[in-house]
C-alpha positions as CSV (number, residue, x, y, z in Angstrom):
1,M,-10.9,21.8,-16.5
2,R,-11.6,21.1,-19.5
3,Y,-9.6,17.4,-20.7
4,S,-7.3,17.4,-23.6
5,G,-7.7,15.8,-26.8
6,L,-5.8,12.2,-25.2
7,R,-7.5,12.2,-22.0
8,A,-10.5,12.8,-23.8
9,G,-10.5,9.9,-25.8
10,V,-9.3,7.6,-23.6
11,V,-11.6,8.0,-20.6
12,A,-14.7,8.0,-24.1
13,A,-13.3,4.8,-24.8
14,L,-12.7,2.9,-21.8
15,T,-16.2,4.0,-20.9
16,L,-18.0,2.6,-23.8
17,L,-15.7,-0.7,-23.2
18,L,-16.7,-1.0,-19.8
19,A,-20.3,-0.7,-20.8
20,T,-20.7,-3.0,-23.2
21,A,-18.1,-5.5,-21.9
22,M,-19.4,-7.0,-18.5
23,P,-21.1,-10.4,-18.4
24,A,-24.3,-10.6,-17.4
25,G,-24.3,-12.7,-14.0
26,A,-21.5,-11.8,-11.7
27,H,-18.8,-9.4,-10.8
28,E,-17.1,-11.1,-13.3
29,G,-16.9,-7.7,-16.0
30,E,-14.5,-5.9,-13.5
31,H,-11.8,-4.5,-15.4
32,A,-11.9,-8.0,-17.3
33,V,-12.2,-7.6,-20.6
34,V,-11.2,-3.9,-20.7
35,A,-8.5,-3.4,-24.1
36,V,-7.1,-0.2,-22.5
37,A,-4.0,0.7,-24.9
38,A,-0.6,1.6,-23.8
39,L,-0.4,5.7,-24.0
40,G,3.2,5.6,-24.5
41,Q,6.3,8.1,-22.6
42,L,3.3,10.6,-20.8
43,A,4.0,14.1,-19.5
44,P,3.0,14.7,-16.2
45,T,0.2,17.2,-17.0
46,A,-2.0,16.7,-13.4
47,L,-5.0,17.2,-15.8
48,A,-7.1,18.5,-11.8
49,P,-5.7,21.1,-9.8
50,R,-2.7,18.9,-7.2
51,E,-2.9,18.8,-4.0
52,N,0.2,17.9,-2.0
53,V,1.6,15.2,-4.4
54,E,4.6,15.7,-6.4
55,Y,5.3,13.7,-9.4
56,V,8.7,11.8,-9.1
57,G,9.1,9.7,-12.2
58,G,7.7,6.4,-13.9
59,D,7.9,3.8,-16.8
60,N,5.9,4.4,-19.0
61,G,4.5,2.8,-22.7
62,F,2.8,-0.7,-21.9
63,T,-0.2,-1.5,-19.5
64,G,0.2,-1.7,-15.6
65,G,-2.1,-2.9,-12.3
66,H,-1.5,-4.3,-9.6
67,V,1.9,-3.7,-7.2
68,A,3.6,-5.3,-5.0
69,V,7.2,-4.7,-3.4
70,E,9.3,-7.6,-1.2
71,A,13.3,-6.9,-0.4
72,D,13.6,-4.0,-2.3
73,R,12.1,-5.7,-5.7
74,L,8.7,-4.1,-6.8
75,Y,6.2,-6.5,-9.2
76,L,4.1,-5.3,-11.1
77,G,1.0,-6.8,-12.6
78,S,1.0,-6.0,-16.5
79,Y,-2.2,-6.2,-17.4
80,G,-3.4,-8.6,-19.9
81,N,0.7,-9.2,-20.4
82,G,1.8,-11.1,-16.7
83,M,4.3,-9.0,-14.7
84,R,7.0,-7.0,-14.8
85,I,10.0,-6.4,-11.7
86,Y,11.6,-3.2,-11.0
87,D,14.7,-2.6,-8.3
88,V,13.4,0.1,-5.6
89,S,17.0,0.1,-3.7
90,S,16.8,3.9,-4.3
91,P,12.8,4.3,-3.9
92,A,12.4,7.8,-6.4
93,A,13.9,5.8,-9.3
94,P,12.8,2.1,-9.8
95,R,14.7,0.6,-12.1
96,F,13.6,-2.2,-15.0
97,L,15.4,-6.0,-13.7
98,G,13.5,-8.2,-16.2
99,R,9.9,-9.7,-16.9
100,Y,7.5,-12.4,-17.3
101,T,5.3,-11.7,-19.6
102,P,3.5,-15.0,-21.1
103,G,0.9,-12.4,-22.5
104,L,-2.7,-12.9,-23.4
105,R,-3.5,-12.5,-19.5
106,A,-6.5,-10.5,-17.9
107,D,-6.0,-9.7,-14.5
108,A,-2.5,-10.3,-13.7
109,P,-1.6,-9.1,-9.9
110,P,1.4,-11.1,-8.2
111,D,3.0,-11.7,-5.0
112,A,5.9,-12.4,-4.2
113,A,8.4,-13.7,-1.1
114,V,12.3,-14.2,-0.4
115,F,12.6,-18.3,0.9
116,D,16.4,-18.7,1.8
117,G,18.1,-16.5,-0.1
118,R,15.6,-17.4,-3.8
119,H,13.0,-14.9,-4.6
120,I,9.9,-16.3,-5.3
121,A,6.9,-14.7,-7.6
122,V,3.3,-15.6,-8.3
123,L,1.4,-14.6,-11.3
124,N,-2.4,-15.2,-10.5
125,G,-5.1,-15.6,-12.9
126,T,-8.9,-15.8,-13.3
127,R,-11.7,-17.1,-15.1
128,R,-12.1,-13.5,-17.2
129,T,-11.1,-13.4,-20.8
130,H,-8.4,-11.4,-22.4
131,S,-10.9,-9.0,-25.1
132,A,-7.2,-10.6,-27.4
133,L,-8.3,-14.3,-27.2
134,P,-11.1,-16.5,-28.1
135,P,-14.2,-16.2,-26.1
136,D,-13.4,-19.9,-25.3
137,A,-9.9,-19.7,-23.9
138,R,-8.8,-20.2,-20.5
139,T,-6.8,-17.9,-18.5
140,D,-7.4,-18.8,-14.9
141,R,-3.9,-20.6,-14.3
142,T,-1.4,-19.5,-11.4
143,E,2.4,-19.8,-11.9
144,F,4.4,-19.7,-9.1
145,L,8.1,-18.7,-10.2
146,D,11.5,-18.3,-9.2
147,V,12.8,-14.5,-10.2
148,T,16.3,-14.9,-8.5
149,D,17.5,-13.9,-11.7
150,P,14.9,-11.3,-12.7
151,A,16.5,-11.0,-16.1
152,N,15.3,-14.6,-16.6
153,P,12.1,-16.0,-14.4
154,K,11.9,-19.9,-14.2
155,L,8.1,-21.2,-13.9
156,L,8.5,-23.8,-11.1
157,W,4.5,-25.1,-11.4
158,T,1.3,-24.0,-12.7
159,F,-2.5,-24.9,-11.2
160,G,-4.7,-25.0,-14.1
161,P,-6.2,-23.5,-16.2
162,D,-9.6,-24.5,-14.2
163,Q,-11.7,-23.7,-11.3
164,V,-9.5,-25.8,-8.8
165,D,-6.6,-24.8,-8.1
166,G,-6.2,-22.4,-11.1
167,E,-8.6,-19.3,-10.2
168,S,-6.8,-16.7,-8.4
169,H,-8.2,-12.7,-8.5
170,N,-5.0,-12.2,-6.3
171,G,-3.4,-13.6,-3.4
172,D,-1.5,-13.0,-0.5
173,I,2.1,-15.0,0.1
174,V,2.4,-15.2,3.9
175,D,6.2,-15.2,4.2
176,A,7.1,-15.5,7.9
177,R,4.7,-18.9,7.2
178,R,5.5,-20.5,3.9
179,L,1.8,-20.1,3.2
180,Y,-0.5,-18.8,0.1
181,L,-4.3,-17.4,0.3
182,P,-5.3,-16.9,-3.3
183,S,-8.7,-15.0,-3.6
184,G,-10.8,-15.3,-6.4
185,G,-12.5,-19.0,-5.6
186,V,-16.2,-19.7,-5.2
187,G,-18.2,-21.7,-2.8
188,L,-16.1,-24.9,-1.5
189,Q,-13.4,-22.7,-3.5
190,G,-13.8,-19.1,-1.7
191,L,-11.1,-19.8,1.3
192,R,-7.8,-22.4,0.2
193,I,-4.6,-22.5,2.0
194,Y,-1.7,-23.6,0.6
195,D,2.2,-25.0,1.9
196,L,4.7,-23.6,-0.6
197,N,7.8,-25.6,0.9
198,P,7.2,-28.6,-1.6
199,L,7.8,-25.8,-4.7
200,L,10.8,-24.9,-2.7
201,G,13.0,-28.8,-3.2
202,A,14.7,-29.9,-5.8
203,P,12.7,-30.7,-8.7
204,P,10.0,-28.1,-6.9
205,G,6.7,-30.2,-6.4
206,A,3.3,-28.5,-6.2
207,P,2.1,-26.2,-3.4
208,R,0.3,-28.7,-0.5
209,N,-3.2,-27.8,-0.1
210,I,-3.6,-27.6,3.2
211,F,-7.4,-26.3,3.7
212,R,-10.0,-24.9,1.2
213,G,-14.1,-24.5,2.2
214,D,-16.9,-21.9,2.2
215,P,-16.5,-19.3,4.3
216,A,-19.8,-18.7,5.2
217,K,-20.3,-22.2,6.1
218,L,-17.4,-21.4,8.9
219,W,-19.7,-18.5,10.1
220,E,-22.6,-20.8,10.4
221,A,-20.1,-23.0,12.6
222,S,-18.2,-20.8,14.4
223,P,-18.7,-20.7,17.9
224,Y,-18.3,-16.6,17.9
225,R,-21.9,-16.4,15.7
226,N,-23.5,-16.5,18.7
227,G,-27.0,-17.0,17.1
228,R,-26.4,-13.6,14.6
229,P,-27.7,-14.8,10.8
230,V,-26.0,-16.5,8.3
231,G,-26.3,-14.7,6.1
232,A,-26.7,-15.2,2.6
233,P,-25.4,-18.0,0.5
234,F,-21.7,-16.9,0.2
235,T,-20.5,-15.8,-3.5
236,H,-16.9,-15.5,-4.8
237,T,-13.4,-14.6,-2.5
238,H,-12.7,-11.0,-4.9
239,D,-9.2,-9.7,-2.4
240,I,-8.1,-11.0,1.0
241,E,-5.1,-9.7,3.3
242,V,-3.1,-12.0,5.5
243,Y,-1.9,-9.7,9.3
244,V,0.8,-12.2,11.3
245,D,0.4,-12.3,14.7
246,H,-1.8,-9.9,15.3
247,P,-3.4,-9.0,19.1
248,V,-7.0,-10.4,19.3
249,E,-8.1,-9.8,23.0
250,G,-8.8,-13.3,25.2
251,L,-6.6,-15.0,22.3
252,G,-3.3,-13.2,22.1
253,L,-1.3,-12.9,18.5
254,R,-3.3,-14.4,16.3
255,D,-2.8,-14.5,12.2
256,V,-5.5,-13.3,10.9
257,A,-6.9,-12.8,7.2
258,L,-9.7,-10.7,6.4
259,L,-11.6,-11.7,2.9
260,A,-13.3,-9.9,0.9
261,E,-16.3,-11.6,-0.2
262,G,-17.4,-9.1,-3.8
263,G,-20.8,-9.7,-4.1
264,N,-23.2,-9.4,-7.2
265,Y,-21.8,-6.6,-9.3
266,L,-24.9,-6.4,-11.3
267,G,-27.0,-6.5,-8.2
268,A,-28.8,-3.6,-6.1
269,G,-25.7,-3.2,-3.5
270,D,-24.9,-5.0,-0.5
271,T,-24.8,-8.6,-1.6
272,G,-21.1,-9.4,-0.6
273,S,-19.6,-8.6,2.7
274,V,-16.4,-8.9,4.8
275,F,-15.1,-12.6,6.8
276,V,-12.6,-12.2,9.6
277,I,-10.8,-15.5,9.8
278,D,-8.7,-16.6,12.4
279,I,-6.0,-18.7,10.4
280,T,-3.5,-19.4,13.1
281,D,-4.2,-23.6,12.7
282,P,-4.4,-23.2,8.6
283,T,-5.9,-26.6,8.4
284,T,-8.7,-25.5,10.8
285,P,-9.7,-22.0,10.1
286,V,-12.2,-19.9,12.5
287,V,-14.3,-16.9,11.6
288,L,-14.4,-15.1,14.1
289,L,-17.0,-11.7,12.1
290,R,-19.1,-11.7,9.4
291,W,-19.4,-7.8,8.4
292,L,-22.1,-6.8,6.9
293,H,-22.8,-3.8,5.4
294,D,-25.4,-1.3,7.6
295,K,-28.6,-0.4,5.6
296,G,-30.8,2.7,5.8
297,P,-31.1,6.0,4.1
298,D,-27.4,7.0,5.9
299,H,-25.7,4.2,4.5
300,H,-24.6,3.7,0.8
301,P,-25.3,0.6,-1.0
302,I,-22.1,-1.3,-1.7
303,R,-22.2,-2.3,-5.4
304,Y,-19.1,-5.0,-5.1
305,H,-17.1,-5.4,-1.7
306,H,-13.3,-4.7,-3.3
307,E,-11.4,-4.9,-0.5
308,A,-10.7,-4.7,2.7
309,Q,-7.4,-3.6,4.5
310,L,-6.5,-2.4,8.6
311,L,-5.7,1.2,8.6
312,A,-1.7,1.0,9.4
313,G,-1.9,3.8,11.7
314,D,-4.8,1.8,13.8
315,R,-5.7,-1.9,13.6
316,S,-8.4,-1.8,15.2
317,V,-9.8,0.2,11.7
318,M,-11.0,-1.7,8.9
319,L,-11.6,0.0,5.5
320,V,-14.2,-1.4,2.7
321,T,-13.5,-0.3,-0.3
322,D,-16.4,-0.9,-3.0
323,E,-15.9,-0.7,-7.2
324,D,-18.5,1.2,-8.9
325,M,-17.3,1.8,-12.2
326,H,-20.8,3.2,-13.6
327,N,-22.7,5.6,-11.2
328,G,-19.4,8.5,-11.3
329,C,-17.6,10.8,-8.5
330,G,-19.4,11.4,-5.4
331,S,-21.9,9.0,-4.3
332,A,-20.5,5.9,-5.6
333,G,-17.4,4.0,-5.9
334,G,-16.6,4.7,-2.2
335,V,-14.6,3.3,1.3
336,T,-16.5,2.4,4.3
337,A,-14.1,2.6,8.0
338,V,-15.5,0.0,10.7
339,R,-13.9,-0.2,14.1
340,L,-13.4,-3.9,14.8
341,S,-13.8,-4.7,19.0
342,P,-10.7,-6.1,20.2
343,D,-11.6,-9.5,19.9
344,L,-12.6,-9.1,16.2
345,T,-16.0,-10.2,16.5
346,Q,-18.0,-7.1,16.7
347,A,-17.7,-4.4,14.5
348,T,-19.0,-0.5,14.2
349,E,-19.3,1.3,10.8
350,L,-17.7,4.6,11.6
351,S,-17.8,6.7,8.0
352,E,-18.1,6.4,4.5
353,W,-16.6,8.5,1.7
354,F,-16.5,9.3,-1.9
355,I,-14.6,10.9,-4.6
356,P,-15.9,14.5,-4.6
357,F,-18.1,15.9,-7.2
358,G,-16.2,17.7,-9.8
359,T,-13.7,15.4,-10.1
360,P,-12.4,15.1,-13.5
361,A,-12.7,10.9,-14.1
362,A,-15.1,9.4,-16.5
363,V,-15.1,6.4,-14.0
364,C,-15.0,7.3,-10.6
365,S,-14.0,4.5,-8.3
366,V,-11.6,3.5,-5.6
367,H,-10.1,1.0,-6.6
368,V,-6.7,-1.2,-5.0
369,F,-5.5,1.2,-2.1
370,S,-2.5,1.2,1.0
371,S,-2.1,3.1,3.8
372,D,1.0,4.9,6.4
373,G,0.1,6.1,9.5
374,P,-3.3,7.6,8.9
375,L,-2.6,8.1,5.0
376,V,-4.6,6.0,2.6
377,F,-3.6,6.1,-0.7
378,L,-5.7,5.0,-3.4
379,G,-5.6,3.7,-7.2
380,S,-8.9,5.9,-8.6
381,Y,-9.3,4.3,-12.6
382,N,-9.9,7.8,-14.0
383,A,-9.7,9.8,-10.7
384,G,-5.8,9.1,-10.7
385,L,-4.2,8.6,-7.0
386,Q,-6.3,10.4,-4.2
387,V,-4.6,10.8,-0.7
388,L,-7.2,10.3,2.2
389,D,-6.6,11.0,6.0
390,Y,-8.2,9.0,9.0
391,S,-6.5,10.6,12.3
392,D,-10.0,10.6,12.7
393,P,-11.9,7.7,10.7
394,A,-14.9,9.2,11.5
395,N,-14.4,11.9,9.0
396,P,-12.0,11.3,6.6
397,R,-10.7,14.0,5.0
398,Q,-8.9,14.5,1.0
399,V,-5.9,15.9,1.9
400,G,-3.9,15.2,-1.7
401,H,-4.4,14.3,-5.8
402,F,-2.4,13.8,-8.4
403,I,-4.2,13.0,-11.9
404,A,-1.7,12.2,-14.2
405,E,-2.3,12.6,-18.6
406,G,-4.7,9.8,-19.2
407,A,-4.6,7.7,-16.1
408,T,-6.6,5.0,-15.3
409,S,-4.9,4.0,-12.0
410,W,-5.3,0.6,-10.9
411,G,-3.8,0.1,-7.4
412,A,-1.0,2.8,-5.3
413,L,1.3,1.5,-2.5
414,Y,3.4,3.4,-0.6
415,H,6.6,2.0,0.1
416,R,9.5,4.3,2.2
417,G,8.5,7.8,1.6
418,Y,7.0,7.8,-2.5
419,V,3.7,6.1,-3.4
420,Y,3.8,3.2,-6.5
421,V,0.9,3.1,-8.8
422,G,0.2,0.9,-11.4
423,D,-1.8,2.3,-14.3
424,M,-3.4,0.5,-16.9
425,S,-3.0,2.9,-19.6
426,R,0.5,4.3,-18.6
427,G,2.1,1.4,-16.9
428,L,4.3,1.9,-13.5
429,D,4.0,6.4,-11.8
430,V,5.7,7.3,-8.6
431,F,4.5,10.1,-6.5
432,R,5.5,11.6,-3.6
433,Y,3.2,13.1,-1.2
434,V,4.1,16.6,0.2
435,G,1.7,17.3,2.8
436,P,1.1,17.5,6.1
437,R,1.6,14.6,8.4
438,P,0.6,15.3,11.7
439,D,0.6,11.7,12.8
440,L,4.7,12.1,12.8
441,P,8.1,14.2,14.8
442,D,9.3,17.1,12.6
443,L,12.9,17.8,14.5
444,T,14.6,21.0,13.2
445,V,17.6,23.0,14.5
446,S,18.5,26.6,13.4
447,K,21.9,28.5,13.5
448,N,20.2,31.0,16.5
449,G,19.6,27.6,18.5
450,I,23.6,26.3,18.5
451,S,25.3,28.6,20.7
452,V,28.6,27.9,22.3
453,S,30.9,28.0,25.8
454,P,33.2,30.4,26.3
455,T,31.4,32.7,23.0
456,S,35.4,32.7,21.5
457,P,37.5,29.8,23.2
458,R,41.2,29.8,22.7
459,S,42.6,27.4,21.6
460,G,43.3,24.5,23.7
461,E,40.5,25.6,26.2
462,A,37.4,23.4,26.4
463,A,34.7,24.7,25.6
464,T,30.4,23.6,24.9
465,V,28.7,22.9,22.7
466,T,25.3,23.4,23.0
467,A,22.2,22.8,20.3
468,Q,18.0,23.4,21.2
469,V,16.6,20.8,19.0
470,R,12.7,21.4,18.1
471,N,10.0,19.2,17.6
472,A,8.1,20.9,15.6
473,G,5.5,17.7,14.2
474,G,2.9,15.9,15.8
475,S,3.9,13.2,17.6
476,T,7.1,11.8,20.1
477,A,10.2,11.5,19.0
478,A,12.7,9.4,20.3
479,P,15.0,8.5,21.1
480,V,16.8,11.5,19.1
481,H,20.6,11.4,18.2
482,V,22.8,14.5,18.0
483,R,26.2,15.0,16.3
484,F,28.4,18.0,16.6
485,A,31.3,18.8,14.2
486,D,33.8,21.3,13.2
487,G,33.8,21.1,9.9
488,D,33.9,17.5,8.5
489,S,35.9,15.9,11.9
490,V,33.3,14.6,14.4
491,I,33.3,16.6,17.9
492,G,30.8,14.5,19.9
493,E,27.3,12.7,20.0
494,A,24.9,13.2,22.6
495,T,21.7,11.7,23.0
496,I,18.0,13.1,23.7
497,A,15.9,10.7,25.3
498,S,13.1,12.0,24.2
499,I,11.2,15.8,22.8
500,P,7.5,15.2,23.0
501,A,5.4,17.5,20.0
502,G,5.9,20.9,20.1
503,E,8.6,21.1,22.5
504,S,12.2,21.6,22.3
505,R,15.1,20.1,24.1
506,S,19.0,20.7,24.3
507,A,22.1,18.5,23.6
508,S,25.1,19.6,24.8
509,V,28.7,17.9,24.1
510,R,32.0,19.5,25.4
511,W,35.1,20.3,22.7
512,D,38.3,19.7,22.7
513,T,40.2,23.2,21.0
514,S,43.6,21.9,21.1
515,G,45.5,22.5,17.8
516,V,42.5,24.7,16.5
517,E,41.9,27.9,15.7
518,G,40.7,30.4,13.8
519,Q,37.1,30.7,12.0
520,R,35.6,27.7,12.7
521,T,32.1,26.0,11.6
522,V,30.4,24.5,13.9
523,V,27.6,21.7,12.3
524,V,25.1,20.2,14.5
525,T,23.1,17.3,13.0
526,V,20.1,15.3,14.6
527,D,18.9,12.1,13.6
528,P,22.1,11.5,11.8
529,N,21.5,8.3,10.9
530,G,17.6,8.7,9.8
531,L,16.6,6.8,12.3
532,V,13.4,8.9,13.1
533,R,10.8,9.0,10.4
534,E,9.7,12.6,9.8
535,Q,7.7,14.8,8.2
536,V,10.7,16.5,6.9
537,E,14.0,15.0,6.8
538,A,15.4,18.7,5.0
539,N,15.5,20.3,8.2
540,N,17.8,18.4,10.7
541,R,20.6,20.4,10.1
542,A,23.1,23.5,10.7
543,S,25.7,25.1,11.6
544,R,27.7,28.3,12.6
545,D,30.8,30.3,12.8
546,V,33.3,30.5,15.5
547,Q,36.2,32.5,16.2
548,V,38.5,29.8,18.3
549,R,41.3,32.5,19.8
550,K,45.3,31.6,19.3
551,A,46.5,30.2,22.5
552,K,47.8,32.2,25.2
């Protein structure tokens, strides 16, 4: 399929910028000085055959980037500008609320939390220089904001510009612990942990640093290393993700951080790693594992360890993405799946996946991603939104994709049935995956599955209404509530304890027909309160007509 003129121009310009803008020495050139113009309002045209993904809507005409959701708000990094805030209480239709766009920012990944009713956001900043700034300009600053009133963000504190506290490619606010862990640091700044409580004071104070250190040195001193190699000197932290109360065999529930060490982007590959760190005591973190990518003919080198996350549907599986913007589709810029041992001290590689050959994308690499159950949603630059099924982590399958007009997709965040994609050239797009979900139940009821006994009761006569409910999905549904109604008047409700995948169960209620006669419509609604998450929500209701005869 050929590109439209608009897309061809975007791809050519981006490719040229990426080829010329990378400074020597490290990954600091990664989407750092890439000046991508916003394309304005764009038609949702898929340039490759779209599979199992539909375009829902969006907000276009500016530069987008990283996406975070907190308390029905979406925070969108606006590459080069700052961040924008949306109301996503109606998840299919984000509503713009406000923005903090001081401008001339390079990477602008936000995160947010709600503390005592106050909405707090952080806008991260890196040493990487935006192309509109002079060479000696500094954007390595981190800004903490009160966005309770999203139309009027208030700056609470600023770190930097410096390479001590200001440098933060992105960061994770650990809501339950009121901690902040930024990434981007080099050497001793590689792992930094801050207490956010001072920020919430009156007047606000600087987030208090409670730990900083070199992750490789922590691994060297770790009691879990057991003689294993320390590995190469630490380069820098590219991404960090924290999981609170994660079960660890032998230790119980622990707060665990996955720290992706980028490595040397301009090197031959596999110069980075992933650290699995116990931060339950944030003042004394302990490295449980330093994962190094297997080498050999069956393993493609990871050029840049971009991000590490646990698969939502199987928290023993760690997914590690490789950002490689120079080698095209088919054999670079992919995802490695790793099985972690129950005590998190060992790892076994399961698979590698790459965006398929033939995908019409000049810059073809996975980037920021999220997961829901076994499904993984990848922002993939010019390859747009990619959807993978990791039901079998050893054999991941591409089950969906959508490349929108002019796509330069940065991040893809799943939230309540929709996928929000921040795009460097489009802004914000909203998609919905409409393919099969074998991991979810699917409750169905039909007209033929509704019966009344006696078939035509007399008015005042007690009748029994029964519904056969089928689970056409791939997992058990439990419990299942069923509501019976005579038109808009509720007859009663019944509960089925569970319905295994592929099986049916019945539910019945007694119907008092006193005062009722003539043709009536009996309506059966399965899971009326939406408590069971299903593959399809639109097949939970059916009705049939019943004749109620006059009383004798």
